[in-house]
N, CA, C and O atoms as CSV, one atom per row, in Angstrom:
chain,resi,resn,atom,element,x,y,z
A,1,UNK,N,N,10.728,-16.109,-2.789
A,1,UNK,CA,C,10.379,-15.633,-4.342
A,1,UNK,C,C,11.532,-14.982,-4.552
A,1,UNK,O,O,12.205,-14.585,-3.601
A,2,UNK,N,N,11.799,-14.846,-5.487
A,2,UNK,CA,C,13.497,-15.075,-6.001
A,2,UNK,C,C,13.037,-13.481,-7.445
A,2,UNK,O,O,12.039,-13.430,-8.163
A,3,UNK,N,N,14.231,-12.436,-7.372
A,3,UNK,CA,C,14.013,-11.095,-8.439
A,3,UNK,C,C,12.594,-10.726,-7.898
A,3,UNK,O,O,11.806,-11.248,-7.109
A,4,UNK,N,N,12.618,-9.190,-8.943
A,4,UNK,CA,C,11.228,-8.470,-9.215
A,4,UNK,C,C,11.669,-8.245,-7.884
A,4,UNK,O,O,12.457,-8.863,-7.168
A,5,UNK,N,N,10.517,-6.524,-7.593
A,5,UNK,CA,C,10.944,-5.980,-6.650
A,5,UNK,C,C,9.873,-5.084,-6.605
A,5,UNK,O,O,10.038,-4.021,-6.007
A,6,UNK,N,N,8.813,-5.332,-7.131
A,6,UNK,CA,C,6.822,-5.589,-6.572
A,6,UNK,C,C,6.168,-6.234,-7.694
A,6,UNK,O,O,6.419,-6.983,-8.638
A,7,UNK,N,N,5.213,-5.597,-7.158
A,7,UNK,CA,C,3.705,-6.239,-7.249
A,7,UNK,C,C,3.090,-7.559,-6.632
A,7,UNK,O,O,3.671,-7.939,-5.615
A,8,UNK,N,N,2.037,-8.320,-7.048
A,8,UNK,CA,C,1.229,-9.051,-5.821
A,8,UNK,C,C,1.681,-10.157,-6.588
A,8,UNK,O,O,2.123,-10.116,-7.736
A,9,UNK,N,N,1.467,-11.584,-5.537
A,9,UNK,CA,C,1.561,-12.801,-6.317
A,9,UNK,C,C,0.075,-13.370,-5.276
A,9,UNK,O,O,-0.579,-12.853,-4.370
A,10,UNK,N,N,0.046,-14.393,-5.846
A,10,UNK,CA,C,-1.246,-15.078,-5.708
A,10,UNK,C,C,-1.106,-15.855,-4.813
A,10,UNK,O,O,-0.232,-16.409,-5.480
A,11,UNK,N,N,-1.145,-16.719,-3.489
A,11,UNK,CA,C,-1.656,-17.864,-3.441
A,11,UNK,C,C,-2.725,-18.340,-3.514
A,11,UNK,O,O,-3.826,-17.796,-3.425
A,12,UNK,N,N,-2.204,-20.354,-3.833
A,12,UNK,CA,C,-3.719,-20.697,-4.109
A,12,UNK,C,C,-4.092,-22.337,-3.724
A,12,UNK,O,O,-3.409,-23.333,-3.962
A,13,UNK,N,N,-5.303,-22.253,-3.104
A,13,UNK,CA,C,-5.276,-23.964,-2.110
A,13,UNK,C,C,-6.945,-24.576,-3.312
A,13,UNK,O,O,-8.100,-24.552,-2.884
A,14,UNK,N,N,-6.580,-25.009,-4.643
A,14,UNK,CA,C,-7.749,-25.569,-4.907
A,14,UNK,C,C,-7.066,-27.548,-4.258
A,14,UNK,O,O,-6.096,-28.302,-4.178
A,15,UNK,N,N,-8.974,-27.324,-3.901
A,15,UNK,CA,C,-8.947,-29.091,-3.447
A,15,UNK,C,C,-10.198,-29.540,-4.867
A,15,UNK,O,O,-11.115,-28.972,-5.461
A,16,UNK,N,N,-9.373,-31.175,-4.889
A,16,UNK,CA,C,-10.060,-31.694,-6.162
A,16,UNK,C,C,-10.782,-32.654,-4.928
A,16,UNK,O,O,-10.200,-32.850,-3.861
A,17,UNK,N,N,-12.918,-33.550,-5.417
A,17,UNK,CA,C,-12.912,-34.871,-5.446
A,17,UNK,C,C,-12.019,-36.061,-6.292
A,17,UNK,O,O,-11.928,-36.170,-7.515
A,18,UNK,N,N,-11.380,-36.932,-5.221
A,18,UNK,CA,C,-10.727,-37.539,-5.849
A,18,UNK,C,C,-11.448,-38.816,-7.176
A,18,UNK,O,O,-10.816,-39.324,-8.103
A,19,UNK,N,N,-12.845,-39.024,-6.834
A,19,UNK,CA,C,-13.651,-39.678,-7.837
A,19,UNK,C,C,-13.696,-39.008,-8.691
A,19,UNK,O,O,-12.960,-39.201,-9.659
A,20,UNK,N,N,-15.009,-37.471,-8.624
A,20,UNK,CA,C,-15.355,-36.814,-9.477
A,20,UNK,C,C,-14.128,-36.106,-9.745
A,20,UNK,O,O,-14.241,-35.889,-10.952
A,21,UNK,N,N,-13.360,-35.759,-9.495
A,21,UNK,CA,C,-12.370,-34.200,-9.733
A,21,UNK,C,C,-13.163,-33.617,-9.757
A,21,UNK,O,O,-13.458,-33.380,-10.928
A,22,UNK,N,N,-14.172,-32.896,-8.682
A,22,UNK,CA,C,-15.154,-31.890,-8.617
A,22,UNK,C,C,-14.256,-30.846,-7.618
A,22,UNK,O,O,-13.872,-30.932,-6.452
A,23,UNK,N,N,-14.150,-30.038,-8.454
A,23,UNK,CA,C,-13.627,-28.341,-7.803
A,23,UNK,C,C,-14.189,-28.727,-6.621
A,23,UNK,O,O,-15.415,-28.701,-6.731
A,24,UNK,N,N,-13.679,-29.219,-5.091
A,24,UNK,CA,C,-14.528,-28.896,-3.687
A,24,UNK,C,C,-13.902,-27.887,-2.689
A,24,UNK,O,O,-14.286,-27.942,-1.521
A,25,UNK,N,N,-12.667,-26.673,-3.165
A,25,UNK,CA,C,-12.012,-26.389,-2.182
A,25,UNK,C,C,-10.674,-25.085,-2.778
A,25,UNK,O,O,-9.475,-25.325,-2.914
A,26,UNK,N,N,-11.450,-23.600,-3.066
A,26,UNK,CA,C,-11.037,-22.960,-4.608
A,26,UNK,C,C,-10.384,-21.707,-3.611
A,26,UNK,O,O,-10.616,-20.609,-4.117
A,27,UNK,N,N,-9.587,-21.616,-2.251
A,27,UNK,CA,C,-9.372,-20.105,-2.144
A,27,UNK,C,C,-8.977,-19.241,-2.790
A,27,UNK,O,O,-9.518,-19.610,-3.833
A,28,UNK,N,N,-8.194,-17.891,-3.210
A,28,UNK,CA,C,-6.789,-17.305,-3.782
A,28,UNK,C,C,-6.607,-16.368,-2.344
A,28,UNK,O,O,-7.394,-16.063,-1.447
A,29,UNK,N,N,-5.525,-16.150,-2.536
A,29,UNK,CA,C,-5.365,-14.525,-1.304
A,29,UNK,C,C,-4.027,-14.296,-1.886
A,29,UNK,O,O,-3.150,-15.153,-1.986
A,30,UNK,N,N,-3.930,-12.761,-2.352
A,30,UNK,CA,C,-3.051,-12.149,-3.371
A,30,UNK,C,C,-2.487,-11.836,-1.687
A,30,UNK,O,O,-3.146,-11.799,-0.648
A,31,UNK,N,N,-0.478,-11.566,-2.003
A,31,UNK,CA,C,-0.175,-10.368,-0.804
A,31,UNK,C,C,0.944,-9.602,-1.498
A,31,UNK,O,O,1.325,-10.513,-2.232
A,32,UNK,N,N,1.518,-8.865,-1.706
A,32,UNK,CA,C,2.362,-7.387,-2.520
A,32,UNK,C,C,4.019,-8.193,-2.231
A,32,UNK,O,O,4.412,-9.067,-1.458
A,33,UNK,N,N,4.545,-7.510,-3.107
A,33,UNK,CA,C,6.009,-8.877,-3.011
A,33,UNK,C,C,6.585,-8.142,-1.659
A,33,UNK,O,O,6.238,-7.046,-1.220
A,34,UNK,N,N,7.450,-8.945,-1.182
A,34,UNK,CA,C,8.321,-7.915,-0.270
A,34,UNK,C,C,7.223,-8.716,0.988
A,34,UNK,O,O,7.740,-9.739,1.436
A,35,UNK,N,N,6.243,-8.486,1.408
A,35,UNK,CA,C,5.152,-8.475,2.449
A,35,UNK,C,C,5.597,-8.815,3.470
A,35,UNK,O,O,6.046,-9.954,3.604
A,36,UNK,N,N,5.591,-7.848,4.541
A,36,UNK,CA,C,5.917,-8.090,6.386
A,36,UNK,C,C,5.464,-10.058,6.762
A,36,UNK,O,O,4.501,-10.825,6.757
A,37,UNK,N,N,6.847,-10.028,7.023
A,37,UNK,CA,C,5.999,-11.552,7.519
A,37,UNK,C,C,4.667,-11.778,8.501
A,37,UNK,O,O,3.919,-12.749,8.389
A,38,UNK,N,N,4.536,-10.925,9.284
A,38,UNK,CA,C,3.233,-10.893,9.854
A,38,UNK,C,C,1.902,-9.989,8.720
A,38,UNK,O,O,0.912,-9.361,9.097
A,39,UNK,N,N,2.258,-10.181,7.674
A,39,UNK,CA,C,1.037,-9.691,6.111
A,39,UNK,C,C,0.813,-11.203,5.630
A,39,UNK,O,O,-0.309,-11.697,5.527
A,40,UNK,N,N,2.105,-11.941,5.322
A,40,UNK,CA,C,2.193,-13.003,5.203
A,40,UNK,C,C,1.388,-14.641,6.221
A,40,UNK,O,O,0.856,-15.686,5.846
A,41,UNK,N,N,1.649,-14.162,7.293
A,41,UNK,CA,C,1.307,-15.243,8.160
A,41,UNK,C,C,-0.679,-15.382,8.240
A,41,UNK,O,O,-1.410,-16.357,8.415
A,42,UNK,N,N,-0.983,-13.863,8.010
A,42,UNK,CA,C,-1.928,-13.886,7.615
A,42,UNK,C,C,-3.126,-13.784,7.020
A,42,UNK,O,O,-4.277,-13.592,7.411
A,43,UNK,N,N,-2.387,-14.025,5.576
A,43,UNK,CA,C,-2.400,-14.415,3.865
A,43,UNK,C,C,-3.102,-16.043,4.805
A,43,UNK,O,O,-4.226,-16.544,4.809
A,44,UNK,N,N,-1.796,-16.437,5.497
A,44,UNK,CA,C,-1.613,-18.392,5.193
A,44,UNK,C,C,-3.195,-17.901,6.473
A,44,UNK,O,O,-4.027,-18.468,5.765
A,45,UNK,N,N,-3.486,-17.711,6.874
A,45,UNK,CA,C,-4.340,-17.580,8.099
A,45,UNK,C,C,-5.916,-17.966,7.090
A,45,UNK,O,O,-6.779,-18.782,7.416
A,46,UNK,N,N,-5.901,-16.869,5.511
A,46,UNK,CA,C,-7.115,-17.618,4.922
A,46,UNK,C,C,-8.038,-18.984,4.675
A,46,UNK,O,O,-9.185,-19.210,4.289
A,47,UNK,N,N,-6.771,-19.849,5.163
A,47,UNK,CA,C,-6.535,-20.535,3.968
A,47,UNK,C,C,-7.381,-21.866,5.323
A,47,UNK,O,O,-6.568,-22.147,6.203
A,48,UNK,N,N,-8.569,-22.480,5.468
A,48,UNK,CA,C,-9.140,-22.671,6.852
A,48,UNK,C,C,-8.137,-25.173,6.972
A,48,UNK,O,O,-8.685,-25.938,7.765
A,49,UNK,N,N,-6.901,-25.715,6.099
A,49,UNK,CA,C,-6.414,-26.360,6.509
A,49,UNK,C,C,-5.092,-25.684,7.230
A,49,UNK,O,O,-4.009,-26.249,7.077
A,50,UNK,N,N,-5.164,-24.629,7.917
A,50,UNK,CA,C,-4.411,-24.392,8.522
A,50,UNK,C,C,-5.067,-23.858,9.349
A,50,UNK,O,O,-4.450,-22.802,9.489
A,51,UNK,N,N,-6.436,-23.796,10.457
A,51,UNK,CA,C,-6.993,-23.275,11.382
A,51,UNK,C,C,-6.718,-24.392,12.746
A,51,UNK,O,O,-7.099,-24.274,13.911
A,52,UNK,N,N,-6.012,-25.356,12.183
A,52,UNK,CA,C,-6.163,-26.024,13.719
A,52,UNK,C,C,-4.254,-25.486,14.619
A,52,UNK,O,O,-3.754,-25.733,15.716
A,53,UNK,N,N,-3.916,-24.917,13.726
A,53,UNK,CA,C,-2.612,-25.242,13.835
A,53,UNK,C,C,-2.514,-23.191,14.547
A,53,UNK,O,O,-3.580,-22.577,14.593
A,54,UNK,N,N,-0.981,-22.348,15.067
A,54,UNK,CA,C,-0.691,-21.458,15.294
A,54,UNK,C,C,0.134,-21.250,14.184
A,54,UNK,O,O,1.053,-22.044,13.984
A,55,UNK,N,N,-0.060,-20.262,13.396
A,55,UNK,CA,C,1.568,-20.026,12.466
A,55,UNK,C,C,2.482,-19.110,12.592
A,55,UNK,O,O,2.129,-17.939,12.729
A,56,UNK,N,N,3.617,-19.404,12.575
A,56,UNK,CA,C,4.645,-17.498,12.622
A,56,UNK,C,C,4.986,-17.982,11.441
A,56,UNK,O,O,4.770,-18.987,10.763
A,57,UNK,N,N,5.499,-17.128,11.388
A,57,UNK,CA,C,6.853,-16.394,9.859
A,57,UNK,C,C,7.842,-15.564,10.017
A,57,UNK,O,O,7.613,-14.419,10.406
A,58,UNK,N,N,8.636,-15.831,9.846
A,58,UNK,CA,C,9.888,-15.234,10.029
A,58,UNK,C,C,10.450,-14.439,8.514
A,58,UNK,O,O,11.166,-15.149,7.808
A,59,UNK,N,N,10.192,-13.211,8.077
A,59,UNK,CA,C,10.879,-12.373,6.906
A,59,UNK,C,C,11.599,-12.619,6.303
A,59,UNK,O,O,10.977,-12.633,5.241
A,60,UNK,N,N,13.381,-13.077,5.865
A,60,UNK,CA,C,14.472,-12.760,5.207
A,60,UNK,C,C,14.539,-12.502,4.164
A,60,UNK,O,O,13.796,-12.976,3.304
A,61,UNK,N,N,15.492,-11.640,3.944
A,61,UNK,CA,C,15.703,-10.070,2.630
A,61,UNK,C,C,17.168,-10.624,2.512
A,61,UNK,O,O,17.751,-10.901,3.560
A,62,UNK,N,N,17.935,-10.842,1.063
A,62,UNK,CA,C,18.714,-10.865,0.698
A,62,UNK,C,C,19.369,-10.098,-0.481
A,62,UNK,O,O,18.920,-9.668,-1.543
A,63,UNK,N,N,20.159,-10.090,-0.109
A,63,UNK,CA,C,21.132,-8.641,-1.549
A,63,UNK,C,C,21.547,-10.125,-2.802
A,63,UNK,O,O,21.354,-11.331,-2.657
A,64,UNK,N,N,21.999,-9.556,-3.662
A,64,UNK,CA,C,22.676,-9.778,-4.462
A,64,UNK,C,C,24.006,-10.632,-3.879
A,64,UNK,O,O,24.615,-10.943,-4.902
A,65,UNK,N,N,24.538,-11.011,-3.044
A,65,UNK,CA,C,26.027,-11.244,-2.739
A,65,UNK,C,C,25.234,-12.793,-1.970
A,65,UNK,O,O,25.953,-13.764,-1.736
A,66,UNK,N,N,23.605,-12.830,-1.622
A,66,UNK,CA,C,23.125,-13.307,-0.124
A,66,UNK,C,C,23.323,-13.327,1.106
A,66,UNK,O,O,23.255,-14.249,1.919
A,67,UNK,N,N,23.712,-11.658,1.268
A,67,UNK,CA,C,23.808,-11.148,3.016
A,67,UNK,C,C,22.694,-10.636,2.718
A,67,UNK,O,O,22.261,-10.297,1.617
A,68,UNK,N,N,21.795,-10.539,4.705
A,68,UNK,CA,C,20.941,-10.754,4.734
A,68,UNK,C,C,20.538,-8.755,5.243
A,68,UNK,O,O,21.397,-8.375,6.038
A,69,UNK,N,N,19.720,-7.879,4.988
A,69,UNK,CA,C,19.650,-7.219,4.063
A,69,UNK,C,C,17.901,-6.418,5.102
A,69,UNK,O,O,17.175,-7.251,5.644
A,70,UNK,N,N,17.660,-5.486,5.167
A,70,UNK,CA,C,16.564,-5.677,6.646
A,70,UNK,C,C,15.997,-4.743,5.455
A,70,UNK,O,O,14.947,-4.557,6.071
A,71,UNK,N,N,15.836,-4.125,4.473
A,71,UNK,CA,C,14.816,-3.297,3.366
A,71,UNK,C,C,14.483,-3.640,1.673
A,71,UNK,O,O,15.470,-3.556,0.943
A,72,UNK,N,N,13.847,-3.823,1.355
A,72,UNK,CA,C,13.714,-4.367,0.273
A,72,UNK,C,C,14.832,-4.022,-1.206
A,72,UNK,O,O,15.207,-4.728,-2.142
A,73,UNK,N,N,15.185,-2.013,-0.655
A,73,UNK,CA,C,15.823,-1.792,-1.660
A,73,UNK,C,C,16.984,-3.149,-1.540
A,73,UNK,O,O,17.631,-3.867,-0.777
A,74,UNK,N,N,16.587,-2.774,-3.189
A,74,UNK,CA,C,18.218,-3.583,-2.753
A,74,UNK,C,C,18.315,-5.555,-2.907
A,74,UNK,O,O,19.187,-6.347,-3.267
A,75,UNK,N,N,16.556,-5.691,-2.287
A,75,UNK,CA,C,16.728,-7.278,-2.261
A,75,UNK,C,C,17.127,-8.023,-3.806
A,75,UNK,O,O,16.676,-7.706,-4.907
A,76,UNK,N,N,17.918,-8.885,-3.549
A,76,UNK,CA,C,18.011,-10.027,-4.857
A,76,UNK,C,C,16.898,-11.727,-4.646
A,76,UNK,O,O,16.574,-12.486,-5.560
A,77,UNK,N,N,16.587,-11.850,-3.290
A,77,UNK,CA,C,15.170,-12.811,-3.121
A,77,UNK,C,C,14.634,-12.427,-1.252
A,77,UNK,O,O,15.019,-11.818,-0.254
A,78,UNK,N,N,13.877,-13.009,-1.590
A,78,UNK,CA,C,12.515,-12.375,-0.192
A,78,UNK,C,C,12.452,-14.112,0.017
A,78,UNK,O,O,12.057,-14.886,-0.855
A,79,UNK,N,N,12.972,-14.533,1.477
A,79,UNK,CA,C,13.112,-15.891,1.686
A,79,UNK,C,C,11.323,-15.599,3.759
A,79,UNK,O,O,11.448,-14.892,4.759
A,80,UNK,N,N,10.183,-16.501,3.366
A,80,UNK,CA,C,9.730,-16.420,4.459
A,80,UNK,C,C,9.249,-18.495,5.241
A,80,UNK,O,O,8.750,-19.575,4.924
A,81,UNK,N,N,9.988,-17.648,6.497
A,81,UNK,CA,C,9.996,-19.312,6.212
A,81,UNK,C,C,8.579,-19.537,7.983
A,81,UNK,O,O,8.220,-18.984,9.022
A,82,UNK,N,N,8.335,-20.876,7.024
A,82,UNK,CA,C,6.815,-20.689,7.611
A,82,UNK,C,C,7.341,-21.315,8.962
A,82,UNK,O,O,8.566,-21.427,8.981
A,83,UNK,N,N,6.450,-21.904,10.502
A,83,UNK,CA,C,6.082,-22.718,10.886
A,83,UNK,C,C,4.637,-23.014,11.354
A,83,UNK,O,O,3.748,-22.240,11.709
A,84,UNK,N,N,4.676,-24.926,11.208
A,84,UNK,CA,C,2.566,-25.044,11.670
A,84,UNK,C,C,3.193,-24.501,13.091
A,84,UNK,O,O,4.183,-23.840,13.404
A,85,UNK,N,N,2.024,-25.169,13.835
A,85,UNK,CA,C,2.526,-25.889,15.376
A,85,UNK,C,C,1.025,-25.919,15.847
A,85,UNK,O,O,0.210,-24.998,15.897
A,86,UNK,N,N,0.877,-27.507,16.242
A,86,UNK,CA,C,-0.702,-27.617,17.022
A,86,UNK,C,C,-0.334,-27.701,17.898
A,86,UNK,O,O,0.564,-28.330,18.458
A,87,UNK,N,N,-1.701,-26.399,18.324
A,87,UNK,CA,C,-1.635,-26.339,19.904
A,87,UNK,C,C,-1.786,-27.791,20.540
A,87,UNK,O,O,-1.833,-28.762,19.785
A,88,UNK,N,N,-1.863,-27.949,21.925
A,88,UNK,CA,C,-2.176,-28.996,23.089
A,88,UNK,C,C,-3.955,-28.123,22.997
A,88,UNK,O,O,-4.230,-27.014,22.539
A,89,UNK,N,N,-4.950,-29.262,23.688
A,89,UNK,CA,C,-5.899,-28.895,23.898
A,89,UNK,C,C,-5.781,-28.819,25.507
A,89,UNK,O,O,-5.516,-29.823,26.169
A,90,UNK,N,N,-6.017,-27.450,26.130
A,90,UNK,CA,C,-6.171,-27.213,27.952
A,90,UNK,C,C,-5.827,-27.985,28.921
A,90,UNK,O,O,-5.131,-27.673,29.888
A,91,UNK,N,N,-6.684,-29.830,28.504
A,91,UNK,CA,C,-7.262,-30.987,29.016
A,91,UNK,C,C,-5.395,-31.034,29.270
A,91,UNK,O,O,-4.921,-31.241,30.387
A,92,UNK,N,N,-4.881,-30.897,28.535
A,92,UNK,CA,C,-3.806,-32.295,28.141
A,92,UNK,C,C,-2.239,-31.030,28.788
A,92,UNK,O,O,-1.126,-31.555,28.778
A,93,UNK,N,N,-2.291,-30.141,29.074
A,93,UNK,CA,C,-1.547,-28.525,29.526
A,93,UNK,C,C,-1.327,-28.618,30.438
A,93,UNK,O,O,-0.732,-27.608,30.815
A,94,UNK,N,N,-1.446,-29.312,31.182
A,94,UNK,CA,C,-2.058,-29.101,32.511
A,94,UNK,C,C,-0.935,-29.834,33.550
A,94,UNK,O,O,-1.132,-29.843,34.765
């Protein structure tokens, strides 16, 4: 997210049937600009394609000089670094 300081951003995944082009999946989730990493992670959990994965998110906020800051006050950019990890079945863990 670059620029701005408030508002709502919509994350959306749409899938279509490649033969008929009919929409088979259409889910949208709203997040607040600059939301916490936990809120961003929660939003991603709403999409079925991420269900088999453990999601982790780290939020980084930057000022206009590209320095990391800890508050949205004076923020010029907010990055969310997302990791998707597939947890092995318990039979493989032993």
